[in-house]
mmCIF file as Biopython writes it, N, C-alpha, C and O atoms, coordinates in Angstrom:
data_model
#
loop_
_atom_site.group_PDB
_atom_site.id
_atom_site.type_symbol
_atom_site.label_atom_id
_atom_site.label_alt_id
_atom_site.label_comp_id
_atom_site.label_asym_id
_atom_site.label_entity_id
_atom_site.label_seq_id
_atom_site.pdbx_PDB_ins_code
_atom_site.Cartn_x
_atom_site.Cartn_y
_atom_site.Cartn_z
_atom_site.occupancy
_atom_site.B_iso_or_equiv
_atom_site.auth_seq_id
_atom_site.auth_asym_id
_atom_site.pdbx_PDB_model_num
ATOM 1   N N  . MET A ? 1  ? 0.838  -1.157  0.000   1.0 0.0 1  A 1 
ATOM 2   C CA . MET A ? 1  ? 0.000  0.000   0.000   1.0 0.0 1  A 1 
ATOM 3   C C  . MET A ? 1  ? 0.896  1.237   0.000   1.0 0.0 1  A 1 
ATOM 4   O O  . MET A ? 1  ? 1.837  1.331   0.788   1.0 0.0 1  A 1 
ATOM 5   N N  . ILE A ? 2  ? 0.598  2.175   -0.883  1.0 0.0 2  A 1 
ATOM 6   C CA . ILE A ? 2  ? 1.335  3.440   -0.934  1.0 0.0 2  A 1 
ATOM 7   C C  . ILE A ? 2  ? 0.417  4.545   -0.416  1.0 0.0 2  A 1 
ATOM 8   O O  . ILE A ? 2  ? -0.740 4.650   -0.823  1.0 0.0 2  A 1 
ATOM 9   N N  . THR A ? 3  ? 0.944  5.354   0.475   1.0 0.0 3  A 1 
ATOM 10  C CA . THR A ? 3  ? 0.163  6.464   1.014   1.0 0.0 3  A 1 
ATOM 11  C C  . THR A ? 3  ? 0.179  7.636   0.031   1.0 0.0 3  A 1 
ATOM 12  O O  . THR A ? 3  ? 0.940  7.632   -0.936  1.0 0.0 3  A 1 
ATOM 13  N N  . SER A ? 4  ? -0.655 8.624   0.282   1.0 0.0 4  A 1 
ATOM 14  C CA . SER A ? 4  ? -0.697 9.807   -0.588  1.0 0.0 4  A 1 
ATOM 15  C C  . SER A ? 4  ? 0.615  10.586  -0.545  1.0 0.0 4  A 1 
ATOM 16  O O  . SER A ? 4  ? 0.906  11.353  -1.462  1.0 0.0 4  A 1 
ATOM 17  N N  . SER A ? 5  ? 1.407  10.400  0.505   1.0 0.0 5  A 1 
ATOM 18  C CA . SER A ? 5  ? 2.708  11.065  0.594   1.0 0.0 5  A 1 
ATOM 19  C C  . SER A ? 5  ? 3.841  10.229  -0.001  1.0 0.0 5  A 1 
ATOM 20  O O  . SER A ? 5  ? 5.001  10.640  0.048   1.0 0.0 5  A 1 
ATOM 21  N N  . GLY A ? 6  ? 3.514  9.043   -0.572  1.0 0.0 6  A 1 
ATOM 22  C CA . GLY A ? 6  ? 4.518  8.236   -1.254  1.0 0.0 6  A 1 
ATOM 23  C C  . GLY A ? 6  ? 5.258  7.251   -0.385  1.0 0.0 6  A 1 
ATOM 24  O O  . GLY A ? 6  ? 6.304  6.744   -0.792  1.0 0.0 6  A 1 
ATOM 25  N N  . ARG A ? 7  ? 4.751  6.961   0.801   1.0 0.0 7  A 1 
ATOM 26  C CA . ARG A ? 7  ? 5.374  5.958   1.680   1.0 0.0 7  A 1 
ATOM 27  C C  . ARG A ? 7  ? 4.761  4.600   1.388   1.0 0.0 7  A 1 
ATOM 28  O O  . ARG A ? 7  ? 3.568  4.501   1.099   1.0 0.0 7  A 1 
ATOM 29  N N  . LEU A ? 8  ? 5.587  3.534   1.464   1.0 0.0 8  A 1 
ATOM 30  C CA . LEU A ? 8  ? 5.149  2.180   1.151   1.0 0.0 8  A 1 
ATOM 31  C C  . LEU A ? 8  ? 5.040  1.343   2.423   1.0 0.0 8  A 1 
ATOM 32  O O  . LEU A ? 8  ? 5.943  1.348   3.259   1.0 0.0 8  A 1 
ATOM 33  N N  . PHE A ? 9  ? 3.921  0.622   2.561   1.0 0.0 9  A 1 
ATOM 34  C CA . PHE A ? 9  ? 3.697  -0.290  3.670   1.0 0.0 9  A 1 
ATOM 35  C C  . PHE A ? 9  ? 3.400  -1.669  3.103   1.0 0.0 9  A 1 
ATOM 36  O O  . PHE A ? 9  ? 2.666  -1.794  2.122   1.0 0.0 9  A 1 
ATOM 37  N N  . THR A ? 10 ? 3.974  -2.716  3.722   1.0 0.0 10 A 1 
ATOM 38  C CA . THR A ? 10 ? 3.783  -4.086  3.251   1.0 0.0 10 A 1 
ATOM 39  C C  . THR A ? 10 ? 3.359  -4.995  4.402   1.0 0.0 10 A 1 
ATOM 40  O O  . THR A ? 10 ? 3.586  -4.688  5.572   1.0 0.0 10 A 1 
ATOM 41  N N  . THR A ? 11 ? 2.743  -6.111  4.047   1.0 0.0 11 A 1 
ATOM 42  C CA . THR A ? 11 ? 2.345  -7.122  5.017   1.0 0.0 11 A 1 
ATOM 43  C C  . THR A ? 11 ? 2.241  -8.456  4.302   1.0 0.0 11 A 1 
ATOM 44  O O  . THR A ? 11 ? 2.084  -8.492  3.081   1.0 0.0 11 A 1 
ATOM 45  N N  . GLY A ? 12 ? 2.328  -9.571  5.054   1.0 0.0 12 A 1 
ATOM 46  C CA . GLY A ? 12 ? 2.122  -10.889 4.467   1.0 0.0 12 A 1 
ATOM 47  C C  . GLY A ? 12 ? 3.318  -11.804 4.573   1.0 0.0 12 A 1 
ATOM 48  O O  . GLY A ? 12 ? 4.185  -11.633 5.431   1.0 0.0 12 A 1 
ATOM 49  N N  . LEU A ? 13 ? 3.350  -12.794 3.672   1.0 0.0 13 A 1 
ATOM 50  C CA . LEU A ? 13 ? 4.430  -13.769 3.606   1.0 0.0 13 A 1 
ATOM 51  C C  . LEU A ? 13 ? 5.749  -13.069 3.288   1.0 0.0 13 A 1 
ATOM 52  O O  . LEU A ? 13 ? 5.785  -12.148 2.473   1.0 0.0 13 A 1 
ATOM 53  N N  . ASN A ? 14 ? 6.823  -13.503 3.927   1.0 0.0 14 A 1 
ATOM 54  C CA . ASN A ? 14 ? 8.108  -12.820 3.755   1.0 0.0 14 A 1 
ATOM 55  C C  . ASN A ? 14 ? 9.279  -13.787 3.769   1.0 0.0 14 A 1 
ATOM 56  O O  . ASN A ? 14 ? 10.388 -13.393 4.130   1.0 0.0 14 A 1 
ATOM 57  N N  . ASP A ? 15 ? 9.069  -15.032 3.388   1.0 0.0 15 A 1 
ATOM 58  C CA . ASP A ? 15 ? 10.146 -16.020 3.476   1.0 0.0 15 A 1 
ATOM 59  C C  . ASP A ? 15 ? 11.284 -15.770 2.495   1.0 0.0 15 A 1 
ATOM 60  O O  . ASP A ? 15 ? 12.349 -16.369 2.641   1.0 0.0 15 A 1 
ATOM 61  N N  . ARG A ? 16 ? 11.100 -14.917 1.515   1.0 0.0 16 A 1 
ATOM 62  C CA . ARG A ? 16 ? 12.153 -14.574 0.549   1.0 0.0 16 A 1 
ATOM 63  C C  . ARG A ? 16 ? 12.569 -13.106 0.642   1.0 0.0 16 A 1 
ATOM 64  O O  . ARG A ? 16 ? 13.261 -12.599 -0.241  1.0 0.0 16 A 1 
ATOM 65  N N  . GLY A ? 17 ? 12.152 -12.430 1.702   1.0 0.0 17 A 1 
ATOM 66  C CA . GLY A ? 17 ? 12.485 -11.016 1.861   1.0 0.0 17 A 1 
ATOM 67  C C  . GLY A ? 17 ? 11.637 -10.094 1.006   1.0 0.0 17 A 1 
ATOM 68  O O  . GLY A ? 17 ? 12.000 -8.936  0.797   1.0 0.0 17 A 1 
ATOM 69  N N  . GLN A ? 18 ? 10.521 -10.586 0.512   1.0 0.0 18 A 1 
ATOM 70  C CA . GLN A ? 18 ? 9.703  -9.829  -0.425  1.0 0.0 18 A 1 
ATOM 71  C C  . GLN A ? 18 ? 8.965  -8.636  0.190   1.0 0.0 18 A 1 
ATOM 72  O O  . GLN A ? 18 ? 8.394  -7.825  -0.540  1.0 0.0 18 A 1 
ATOM 73  N N  . LEU A ? 19 ? 8.968  -8.520  1.516   1.0 0.0 19 A 1 
ATOM 74  C CA . LEU A ? 19 ? 8.332  -7.360  2.138   1.0 0.0 19 A 1 
ATOM 75  C C  . LEU A ? 19 ? 9.270  -6.163  2.242   1.0 0.0 19 A 1 
ATOM 76  O O  . LEU A ? 19 ? 8.813  -5.043  2.470   1.0 0.0 19 A 1 
ATOM 77  N N  . GLY A ? 20 ? 10.569 -6.378  2.079   1.0 0.0 20 A 1 
ATOM 78  C CA . GLY A ? 20 ? 11.518 -5.266  2.102   1.0 0.0 20 A 1 
ATOM 79  C C  . GLY A ? 20 ? 11.793 -4.703  3.479   1.0 0.0 20 A 1 
ATOM 80  O O  . GLY A ? 20 ? 12.158 -3.535  3.606   1.0 0.0 20 A 1 
ATOM 81  N N  . ASN A ? 21 ? 11.624 -5.509  4.514   1.0 0.0 21 A 1 
ATOM 82  C CA . ASN A ? 21 ? 11.801 -5.014  5.880   1.0 0.0 21 A 1 
ATOM 83  C C  . ASN A ? 21 ? 13.101 -5.469  6.544   1.0 0.0 21 A 1 
ATOM 84  O O  . ASN A ? 21 ? 13.266 -5.296  7.752   1.0 0.0 21 A 1 
ATOM 85  N N  . GLY A ? 22 ? 14.019 -6.045  5.778   1.0 0.0 22 A 1 
ATOM 86  C CA . GLY A ? 22 ? 15.332 -6.383  6.322   1.0 0.0 22 A 1 
ATOM 87  C C  . GLY A ? 22 ? 15.442 -7.737  6.982   1.0 0.0 22 A 1 
ATOM 88  O O  . GLY A ? 22 ? 16.508 -8.079  7.495   1.0 0.0 22 A 1 
ATOM 89  N N  . HIS A ? 23 ? 14.363 -8.531  6.989   1.0 0.0 23 A 1 
ATOM 90  C CA . HIS A ? 23 ? 14.416 -9.873  7.559   1.0 0.0 23 A 1 
ATOM 91  C C  . HIS A ? 23 ? 13.468 -10.773 6.773   1.0 0.0 23 A 1 
ATOM 92  O O  . HIS A ? 23 ? 12.879 -10.335 5.784   1.0 0.0 23 A 1 
ATOM 93  N N  . THR A ? 24 ? 13.318 -12.002 7.193   1.0 0.0 24 A 1 
ATOM 94  C CA . THR A ? 24 ? 12.466 -12.942 6.459   1.0 0.0 24 A 1 
ATOM 95  C C  . THR A ? 24 ? 11.326 -13.495 7.309   1.0 0.0 24 A 1 
ATOM 96  O O  . THR A ? 24 ? 10.838 -14.596 7.057   1.0 0.0 24 A 1 
ATOM 97  N N  . GLU A ? 25 ? 10.907 -12.738 8.306   1.0 0.0 25 A 1 
ATOM 98  C CA . GLU A ? 25 ? 9.765  -13.131 9.115   1.0 0.0 25 A 1 
ATOM 99  C C  . GLU A ? 25 ? 8.507  -12.507 8.526   1.0 0.0 25 A 1 
ATOM 100 O O  . GLU A ? 25 ? 8.498  -11.319 8.201   1.0 0.0 25 A 1 
ATOM 101 N N  . SER A ? 26 ? 7.454  -13.292 8.388   1.0 0.0 26 A 1 
ATOM 102 C CA . SER A ? 26 ? 6.196  -12.783 7.849   1.0 0.0 26 A 1 
ATOM 103 C C  . SER A ? 26 ? 5.573  -11.769 8.808   1.0 0.0 26 A 1 
ATOM 104 O O  . SER A ? 26 ? 5.835  -11.791 10.011  1.0 0.0 26 A 1 
ATOM 105 N N  . GLU A ? 27 ? 4.749  -10.887 8.259   1.0 0.0 27 A 1 
ATOM 106 C CA . GLU A ? 27 ? 4.113  -9.835  9.043   1.0 0.0 27 A 1 
ATOM 107 C C  . GLU A ? 27 ? 2.591  -9.942  8.922   1.0 0.0 27 A 1 
ATOM 108 O O  . GLU A ? 27 ? 2.068  -10.164 7.830   1.0 0.0 27 A 1 
ATOM 109 N N  . SER A ? 28 ? 1.886  -9.787  10.032  1.0 0.0 28 A 1 
ATOM 110 C CA . SER A ? 28 ? 0.421  -9.825  10.005  1.0 0.0 28 A 1 
ATOM 111 C C  . SER A ? 28 ? -0.193 -8.429  10.023  1.0 0.0 28 A 1 
ATOM 112 O O  . SER A ? 28 ? -1.406 -8.278  9.872   1.0 0.0 28 A 1 
ATOM 113 N N  . ILE A ? 29 ? 0.648  -7.403  10.207  1.0 0.0 29 A 1 
ATOM 114 C CA . ILE A ? 29 ? 0.174  -6.020  10.137  1.0 0.0 29 A 1 
ATOM 115 C C  . ILE A ? 29 ? 1.053  -5.251  9.160   1.0 0.0 29 A 1 
ATOM 116 O O  . ILE A ? 29 ? 2.188  -5.648  8.898   1.0 0.0 29 A 1 
ATOM 117 N N  . PHE A ? 30 ? 0.532  -4.153  8.620   1.0 0.0 30 A 1 
ATOM 118 C CA . PHE A ? 30 ? 1.306  -3.342  7.686   1.0 0.0 30 A 1 
ATOM 119 C C  . PHE A ? 30 ? 2.440  -2.642  8.407   1.0 0.0 30 A 1 
ATOM 120 O O  . PHE A ? 30 ? 2.255  -2.064  9.478   1.0 0.0 30 A 1 
ATOM 121 N N  . ARG A ? 31 ? 3.631  -2.705  7.796   1.0 0.0 31 A 1 
ATOM 122 C CA . ARG A ? 31 ? 4.810  -2.001  8.313   1.0 0.0 31 A 1 
ATOM 123 C C  . ARG A ? 31 ? 5.455  -1.246  7.164   1.0 0.0 31 A 1 
ATOM 124 O O  . ARG A ? 31 ? 5.455  -1.708  6.023   1.0 0.0 31 A 1 
ATOM 125 N N  . GLU A ? 32 ? 6.009  -0.072  7.478   1.0 0.0 32 A 1 
ATOM 126 C CA . GLU A ? 32 ? 6.613  0.759   6.440   1.0 0.0 32 A 1 
ATOM 127 C C  . GLU A ? 32 ? 7.924  0.166   5.943   1.0 0.0 32 A 1 
ATOM 128 O O  . GLU A ? 32 ? 8.722  -0.343  6.730   1.0 0.0 32 A 1 
ATOM 129 N N  . VAL A ? 33 ? 8.139  0.235   4.641   1.0 0.0 33 A 1 
ATOM 130 C CA . VAL A ? 33 ? 9.420  -0.136  4.036   1.0 0.0 33 A 1 
ATOM 131 C C  . VAL A ? 33 ? 10.308 1.101   4.165   1.0 0.0 33 A 1 
ATOM 132 O O  . VAL A ? 33 ? 10.087 2.111   3.496   1.0 0.0 33 A 1 
ATOM 133 N N  . MET A ? 34 ? 11.306 1.007   5.025   1.0 0.0 34 A 1 
ATOM 134 C CA . MET A ? 34 ? 12.162 2.159   5.313   1.0 0.0 34 A 1 
ATOM 135 C C  . MET A ? 34 ? 13.152 2.405   4.177   1.0 0.0 34 A 1 
ATOM 136 O O  . MET A ? 34 ? 13.568 1.471   3.491   1.0 0.0 34 A 1 
ATOM 137 N N  . GLY A ? 35 ? 13.521 3.655   3.989   1.0 0.0 35 A 1 
ATOM 138 C CA . GLY A ? 35 ? 14.516 4.012   2.987   1.0 0.0 35 A 1 
ATOM 139 C C  . GLY A ? 35 ? 13.942 4.345   1.619   1.0 0.0 35 A 1 
ATOM 140 O O  . GLY A ? 35 ? 14.679 4.787   0.737   1.0 0.0 35 A 1 
ATOM 141 N N  . LEU A ? 36 ? 12.653 4.143   1.425   1.0 0.0 36 A 1 
ATOM 142 C CA . LEU A ? 36 ? 12.004 4.486   0.154   1.0 0.0 36 A 1 
ATOM 143 C C  . LEU A ? 36 ? 11.028 5.617   0.403   1.0 0.0 36 A 1 
ATOM 144 O O  . LEU A ? 36 ? 10.206 5.553   1.317   1.0 0.0 36 A 1 
ATOM 145 N N  . LYS A ? 37 ? 11.121 6.656   -0.416  1.0 0.0 37 A 1 
ATOM 146 C CA . LYS A ? 37 ? 10.240 7.804   -0.260  1.0 0.0 37 A 1 
ATOM 147 C C  . LYS A ? 37 ? 9.770  8.265   -1.628  1.0 0.0 37 A 1 
ATOM 148 O O  . LYS A ? 37 ? 10.373 7.929   -2.647  1.0 0.0 37 A 1 
ATOM 149 N N  . SER A ? 38 ? 8.722  9.012   -1.644  1.0 0.0 38 A 1 
ATOM 150 C CA . SER A ? 38 ? 8.165  9.598   -2.872  1.0 0.0 38 A 1 
ATOM 151 C C  . SER A ? 38 ? 7.875  8.537   -3.921  1.0 0.0 38 A 1 
ATOM 152 O O  . SER A ? 38 ? 8.237  8.694   -5.087  1.0 0.0 38 A 1 
ATOM 153 N N  . LEU A ? 39 ? 7.228  7.469   -3.512  1.0 0.0 39 A 1 
ATOM 154 C CA . LEU A ? 39 ? 6.907  6.393   -4.449  1.0 0.0 39 A 1 
ATOM 155 C C  . LEU A ? 39 ? 5.616  6.703   -5.191  1.0 0.0 39 A 1 
ATOM 156 O O  . LEU A ? 39 ? 4.702  7.335   -4.662  1.0 0.0 39 A 1 
ATOM 157 N N  . ASN A ? 40 ? 5.572  6.237   -6.433  1.0 0.0 40 A 1 
ATOM 158 C CA . ASN A ? 40 ? 4.444  6.460   -7.307  1.0 0.0 40 A 1 
ATOM 159 C C  . ASN A ? 40 ? 3.613  5.197   -7.498  1.0 0.0 40 A 1 
ATOM 160 O O  . ASN A ? 40 ? 2.388  5.261   -7.601  1.0 0.0 40 A 1 
ATOM 161 N N  . MET A ? 41 ? 4.294  4.036   -7.545  1.0 0.0 41 A 1 
ATOM 162 C CA . MET A ? 41 ? 3.600  2.768   -7.722  1.0 0.0 41 A 1 
ATOM 163 C C  . MET A ? 41 ? 4.432  1.628   -7.161  1.0 0.0 41 A 1 
ATOM 164 O O  . MET A ? 41 ? 5.643  1.747   -6.979  1.0 0.0 41 A 1 
ATOM 165 N N  . ALA A ? 42 ? 3.744  0.507   -6.889  1.0 0.0 42 A 1 
ATOM 166 C CA . ALA A ? 42 ? 4.417  -0.690  -6.377  1.0 0.0 42 A 1 
ATOM 167 C C  . ALA A ? 42 ? 3.678  -1.922  -6.881  1.0 0.0 42 A 1 
ATOM 168 O O  . ALA A ? 42 ? 2.486  -1.871  -7.182  1.0 0.0 42 A 1 
ATOM 169 N N  . ALA A ? 43 ? 4.404  -3.019  -6.967  1.0 0.0 43 A 1 
ATOM 170 C CA . ALA A ? 43 ? 3.823  -4.298  -7.362  1.0 0.0 43 A 1 
ATOM 171 C C  . ALA A ? 43 ? 4.476  -5.387  -6.536  1.0 0.0 43 A 1 
ATOM 172 O O  . ALA A ? 43 ? 5.647  -5.287  -6.171  1.0 0.0 43 A 1 
ATOM 173 N N  . ALA A ? 44 ? 3.707  -6.435  -6.243  1.0 0.0 44 A 1 
ATOM 174 C CA . ALA A ? 44 ? 4.224  -7.533  -5.429  1.0 0.0 44 A 1 
ATOM 175 C C  . ALA A ? 44 ? 3.944  -8.856  -6.115  1.0 0.0 44 A 1 
ATOM 176 O O  . ALA A ? 44 ? 2.834  -9.117  -6.578  1.0 0.0 44 A 1 
ATOM 177 N N  . GLY A ? 45 ? 4.979  -9.688  -6.172  1.0 0.0 45 A 1 
ATOM 178 C CA . GLY A ? 45 ? 4.837  -11.046 -6.660  1.0 0.0 45 A 1 
ATOM 179 C C  . GLY A ? 45 ? 4.939  -12.005 -5.488  1.0 0.0 45 A 1 
ATOM 180 O O  . GLY A ? 45 ? 5.042  -11.581 -4.336  1.0 0.0 45 A 1 
ATOM 181 N N  . TYR A ? 46 ? 4.910  -13.285 -5.780  1.0 0.0 46 A 1 
ATOM 182 C CA . TYR A ? 46 ? 4.969  -14.274 -4.704  1.0 0.0 46 A 1 
ATOM 183 C C  . TYR A ? 46 ? 6.318  -14.250 -3.985  1.0 0.0 46 A 1 
ATOM 184 O O  . TYR A ? 46 ? 6.368  -14.444 -2.770  1.0 0.0 46 A 1 
ATOM 185 N N  . TRP A ? 47 ? 7.424  -14.013 -4.722  1.0 0.0 47 A 1 
ATOM 186 C CA . TRP A ? 47 ? 8.761  -14.037 -4.129  1.0 0.0 47 A 1 
ATOM 187 C C  . TRP A ? 47 ? 9.499  -12.707 -4.211  1.0 0.0 47 A 1 
ATOM 188 O O  . TRP A ? 47 ? 10.652 -12.633 -3.784  1.0 0.0 47 A 1 
ATOM 189 N N  . HIS A ? 48 ? 8.893  -11.672 -4.733  1.0 0.0 48 A 1 
ATOM 190 C CA . HIS A ? 48 ? 9.606  -10.409 -4.910  1.0 0.0 48 A 1 
ATOM 191 C C  . HIS A ? 48 ? 8.622  -9.242  -4.895  1.0 0.0 48 A 1 
ATOM 192 O O  . HIS A ? 48 ? 7.408  -9.439  -4.958  1.0 0.0 48 A 1 
ATOM 193 N N  . SER A ? 49 ? 9.154  -8.039  -4.810  1.0 0.0 49 A 1 
ATOM 194 C CA . SER A ? 49 ? 8.361  -6.810  -4.885  1.0 0.0 49 A 1 
ATOM 195 C C  . SER A ? 49 ? 9.155  -5.768  -5.644  1.0 0.0 49 A 1 
ATOM 196 O O  . SER A ? 49 ? 10.375 -5.873  -5.768  1.0 0.0 49 A 1 
ATOM 197 N N  . ALA A ? 50 ? 8.459  -4.757  -6.153  1.0 0.0 50 A 1 
ATOM 198 C CA . ALA A ? 50 ? 9.099  -3.671  -6.884  1.0 0.0 50 A 1 
ATOM 199 C C  . ALA A ? 50 ? 8.333  -2.385  -6.626  1.0 0.0 50 A 1 
ATOM 200 O O  . ALA A ? 50 ? 7.136  -2.405  -6.340  1.0 0.0 50 A 1 
ATOM 201 N N  . ALA A ? 51 ? 9.036  -1.274  -6.730  1.0 0.0 51 A 1 
ATOM 202 C CA . ALA A ? 51 ? 8.407  0.035   -6.562  1.0 0.0 51 A 1 
ATOM 203 C C  . ALA A ? 51 ? 9.099  1.024   -7.491  1.0 0.0 51 A 1 
ATOM 204 O O  . ALA A ? 51 ? 10.271 0.865   -7.834  1.0 0.0 51 A 1 
ATOM 205 N N  . VAL A ? 52 ? 8.347  2.051   -7.892  1.0 0.0 52 A 1 
ATOM 206 C CA . VAL A ? 52 ? 8.881  3.109   -8.753  1.0 0.0 52 A 1 
ATOM 207 C C  . VAL A ? 52 ? 8.638  4.445   -8.056  1.0 0.0 52 A 1 
ATOM 208 O O  . VAL A ? 52 ? 7.533  4.726   -7.593  1.0 0.0 52 A 1 
ATOM 209 N N  . SER A ? 53 ? 9.685  5.258   -7.989  1.0 0.0 53 A 1 
ATOM 210 C CA . SER A ? 53 ? 9.558  6.568   -7.352  1.0 0.0 53 A 1 
ATOM 211 C C  . SER A ? 53 ? 8.959  7.569   -8.336  1.0 0.0 53 A 1 
ATOM 212 O O  . SER A ? 53 ? 8.882  7.308   -9.537  1.0 0.0 53 A 1 
ATOM 213 N N  . LYS A ? 54 ? 8.543  8.704   -7.814  1.0 0.0 54 A 1 
ATOM 214 C CA . LYS A ? 54 ? 7.954  9.748   -8.652  1.0 0.0 54 A 1 
ATOM 215 C C  . LYS A ? 54 ? 8.946  10.304  -9.661  1.0 0.0 54 A 1 
ATOM 216 O O  . LYS A ? 54 ? 8.538  10.859  -10.682 1.0 0.0 54 A 1 
ATOM 217 N N  . CYS A ? 55 ? 10.249 10.166  -9.393  1.0 0.0 55 A 1 
ATOM 218 C CA . CYS A ? 55 ? 11.262 10.640  -10.343 1.0 0.0 55 A 1 
ATOM 219 C C  . CYS A ? 55 ? 11.736 9.529   -11.285 1.0 0.0 55 A 1 
ATOM 220 O O  . CYS A ? 55 ? 12.642 9.751   -12.088 1.0 0.0 55 A 1 
ATOM 221 N N  . GLY A ? 56 ? 11.132 8.329   -11.196 1.0 0.0 56 A 1 
ATOM 222 C CA . GLY A ? 56 ? 11.427 7.263   -12.143 1.0 0.0 56 A 1 
ATOM 223 C C  . GLY A ? 56 ? 12.409 6.201   -11.697 1.0 0.0 56 A 1 
ATOM 224 O O  . GLY A ? 56 ? 12.720 5.300   -12.475 1.0 0.0 56 A 1 
ATOM 225 N N  . ARG A ? 57 ? 12.906 6.271   -10.485 1.0 0.0 57 A 1 
ATOM 226 C CA . ARG A ? 57 ? 13.820 5.233   -9.988  1.0 0.0 57 A 1 
ATOM 227 C C  . ARG A ? 57 ? 13.049 3.955   -9.708  1.0 0.0 57 A 1 
ATOM 228 O O  . ARG A ? 57 ? 11.941 3.994   -9.174  1.0 0.0 57 A 1 
ATOM 229 N N  . VAL A ? 58 ? 13.641 2.814   -10.073 1.0 0.0 58 A 1 
ATOM 230 C CA . VAL A ? 58 ? 13.006 1.513   -9.858  1.0 0.0 58 A 1 
ATOM 231 C C  . VAL A ? 58 ? 13.758 0.783   -8.747  1.0 0.0 58 A 1 
ATOM 232 O O  . VAL A ? 58 ? 14.988 0.725   -8.756  1.0 0.0 58 A 1 
ATOM 233 N N  . TYR A ? 59 ? 13.015 0.228   -7.793  1.0 0.0 59 A 1 
ATOM 234 C CA . TYR A ? 59 ? 13.576 -0.519  -6.674  1.0 0.0 59 A 1 
ATOM 235 C C  . TYR A ? 59 ? 12.968 -1.925  -6.698  1.0 0.0 59 A 1 
ATOM 236 O O  . TYR A ? 59 ? 11.767 -2.083  -6.919  1.0 0.0 59 A 1 
ATOM 237 N N  . THR A ? 60 ? 13.798 -2.935  -6.469  1.0 0.0 60 A 1 
ATOM 238 C CA . THR A ? 60 ? 13.313 -4.304  -6.382  1.0 0.0 60 A 1 
ATOM 239 C C  . THR A ? 60 ? 13.954 -5.000  -5.186  1.0 0.0 60 A 1 
ATOM 240 O O  . THR A ? 60 ? 15.055 -4.644  -4.766  1.0 0.0 60 A 1 
ATOM 241 N N  . TRP A ? 61 ? 13.256 -5.991  -4.643  1.0 0.0 61 A 1 
ATOM 242 C CA . TRP A ? 61 ? 13.798 -6.763  -3.526  1.0 0.0 61 A 1 
ATOM 243 C C  . TRP A ? 61 ? 13.068 -8.085  -3.421  1.0 0.0 61 A 1 
ATOM 244 O O  . TRP A ? 61 ? 11.998 -8.264  -4.004  1.0 0.0 61 A 1 
ATOM 245 N N  . GLY A ? 62 ? 13.645 -9.002  -2.683  1.0 0.0 62 A 1 
ATOM 246 C CA . GLY A ? 62 ? 13.091 -10.348 -2.526  1.0 0.0 62 A 1 
ATOM 247 C C  . GLY A ? 62 ? 13.980 -11.366 -3.186  1.0 0.0 62 A 1 
ATOM 248 O O  . GLY A ? 62 ? 15.187 -11.156 -3.308  1.0 0.0 62 A 1 
ATOM 249 N N  . CYS A ? 63 ? 13.396 -12.475 -3.617  1.0 0.0 63 A 1 
ATOM 250 C CA . CYS A ? 63 ? 14.147 -13.574 -4.231  1.0 0.0 63 A 1 
ATOM 251 C C  . CYS A ? 63 ? 14.561 -13.220 -5.651  1.0 0.0 63 A 1 
ATOM 252 O O  . CYS A ? 63 ? 13.797 -12.595 -6.386  1.0 0.0 63 A 1 
ATOM 253 N N  . ASN A ? 64 ? 15.748 -13.610 -6.030  1.0 0.0 64 A 1 
ATOM 254 C CA . ASN A ? 64 ? 16.278 -13.302 -7.354  1.0 0.0 64 A 1 
ATOM 255 C C  . ASN A ? 64 ? 16.161 -14.501 -8.272  1.0 0.0 64 A 1 
ATOM 256 O O  . ASN A ? 64 ? 17.042 -14.714 -9.104  1.0 0.0 64 A 1 
ATOM 257 N N  . LYS A ? 65 ? 15.097 -15.301 -8.152  1.0 0.0 65 A 1 
ATOM 258 C CA . LYS A ? 65 ? 14.922 -16.474 -9.003  1.0 0.0 65 A 1 
ATOM 259 C C  . LYS A ? 65 ? 13.675 -16.337 -9.826  1.0 0.0 65 A 1 
ATOM 260 O O  . LYS A ? 65 ? 13.352 -17.228 -10.611 1.0 0.0 65 A 1 
#
């Protein structure tokens, strides 16, 4: 979920680091992905996630398979 101010929050399965929170423990509540600001869009797959900032930078994290 991206807020109107461009902050990203994630929740759910995290066994491949796909939540972007620095560990691999799953989360049952939304927590902010730190270090990313001014985001415009985000997408989540089963093993990875991606986000694009308002200036066009692309960020990815999770499993690289």
